[in-house]
C-alpha positions as CSV (number, residue, x, y, z in Angstrom):
1,X,-26.0,24.7,-5.9
2,X,-23.4,26.9,-5.2
3,X,-19.9,25.0,-5.2
4,X,-18.2,26.2,-1.8
5,X,-14.0,26.9,-2.1
6,X,-11.9,27.4,1.0
7,X,-9.2,29.6,1.0
8,X,-6.5,28.9,3.1
9,X,-3.8,31.4,3.5
10,X,-2.1,33.8,6.0
11,X,-2.2,36.6,4.9
12,X,-5.5,38.4,5.6
13,X,-5.7,40.5,2.0
14,X,-5.2,37.6,-0.2
15,X,-8.2,35.4,1.6
16,X,-10.6,38.8,1.5
17,X,-9.3,39.4,-1.9
18,X,-9.6,36.3,-3.1
19,X,-13.1,35.5,-1.1
20,X,-14.3,38.5,-2.4
21,X,-14.0,37.7,-6.3
22,X,-15.4,34.0,-5.8
23,X,-18.2,35.0,-3.9
24,X,-19.2,37.6,-6.2
25,X,-18.9,34.8,-9.0
26,X,-21.4,32.8,-7.3
27,X,-19.2,30.7,-5.0
28,X,-19.8,30.2,-1.3
29,X,-16.8,30.6,0.6
30,X,-15.0,29.5,3.8
31,X,-11.4,30.5,5.0
32,X,-8.7,29.4,7.2
33,X,-5.9,31.6,8.3
34,X,-2.9,27.9,8.2
35,X,-2.9,24.3,7.2
36,X,-4.5,23.7,10.8
37,X,-7.3,25.5,10.5
38,X,-8.2,24.8,7.4
39,X,-7.8,20.9,8.8
40,X,-10.5,21.8,11.8
41,X,-12.5,23.2,9.2
42,X,-13.0,20.9,6.7
43,X,-14.8,17.9,7.3
44,X,-17.3,20.1,8.4
45,X,-17.6,22.8,5.2
46,X,-16.7,19.9,2.8
47,X,-15.6,22.1,0.6
48,X,-15.2,21.3,-3.4
49,X,-12.0,23.1,-3.8
50,X,-9.3,24.0,-1.2
51,X,-7.1,26.9,-2.9
52,X,-4.1,26.5,0.2
53,X,-1.3,29.2,0.0
54,X,2.3,26.6,0.0
55,X,4.1,28.9,2.6
56,X,2.6,29.2,6.2
57,X,3.4,29.3,9.7
58,X,2.4,26.4,11.6
59,X,2.3,22.8,10.3
60,X,4.0,22.1,6.8
61,X,1.7,22.3,3.9
62,X,3.2,18.7,2.8
63,X,2.0,17.7,6.1
64,X,-1.4,18.9,5.5
65,X,-2.4,17.9,1.8
66,X,-2.4,14.1,2.9
67,X,-4.7,14.6,5.5
68,X,-7.4,16.3,3.3
69,X,-8.9,13.5,1.6
70,X,-11.8,13.3,-1.1
71,X,-11.0,16.7,-2.1
72,X,-9.8,18.9,-4.7
73,X,-6.4,21.3,-3.8
74,X,-4.9,24.1,-6.3
75,X,-1.7,25.8,-4.5
76,X,-1.8,29.6,-4.5
77,X,1.9,30.8,-4.4
78,X,3.7,34.1,-4.3
79,X,7.1,32.2,-4.3
80,X,8.8,30.5,-7.6
81,X,9.6,27.5,-7.8
82,X,12.0,25.1,-9.9
83,X,9.7,22.5,-11.6
84,X,11.3,19.9,-10.0
85,X,9.9,21.3,-6.6
86,X,6.7,21.8,-8.4
87,X,6.6,18.2,-9.5
88,X,7.1,16.6,-6.2
89,X,4.4,19.6,-5.1
90,X,1.7,18.0,-7.6
91,X,2.6,14.9,-6.5
92,X,-0.5,14.3,-4.7
93,X,-3.4,12.9,-6.4
94,X,-6.4,15.3,-5.3
95,X,-3.9,18.6,-6.1
96,X,-5.2,19.8,-9.5
97,X,-3.4,22.9,-9.9
98,X,-0.5,25.4,-9.1
99,X,-1.7,29.0,-9.5
100,X,0.8,31.9,-9.0
101,X,0.0,34.7,-7.1
102,X,-0.4,37.3,-8.1
103,X,-2.8,36.2,-10.3
104,X,-4.8,38.0,-12.9
105,X,-9.0,38.2,-11.7
106,X,-10.3,36.6,-14.9
107,X,-7.6,33.6,-15.2
108,X,-8.2,33.0,-11.5
109,X,-11.9,33.0,-11.6
110,X,-11.5,30.8,-15.3
111,X,-9.2,28.1,-13.5
112,X,-11.4,27.4,-10.6
113,X,-14.4,27.6,-12.7
114,X,-12.2,24.6,-14.7
115,X,-11.4,22.7,-11.7
116,X,-14.6,22.6,-10.0
117,X,-16.8,21.7,-13.2
118,X,-14.1,19.1,-14.4
């Protein structure tokens, strides 16, 4: 059975691009435009992985992550951050990866496959 991945990003082009890449790889995709939209969809969608942009309007991501229980989360970020800030962001036990945008398609696919398979 195909794994479900939720893409949470306020930029439509990022959502569309990542959705297309992952659908072609055989994943079921759910999208959300921000953290609040993610929270409203996550229970019904039951994703195996959430790809979550760090910088979005609305409720801060640091307030969203603790509300997501039992689902792996990988951050997607265009923002360059220092190691200390990255460590702080990775503290939650369901945060499993940090993927820097722009990303290589093959790298994204490899990392997603590793996360949802493991």
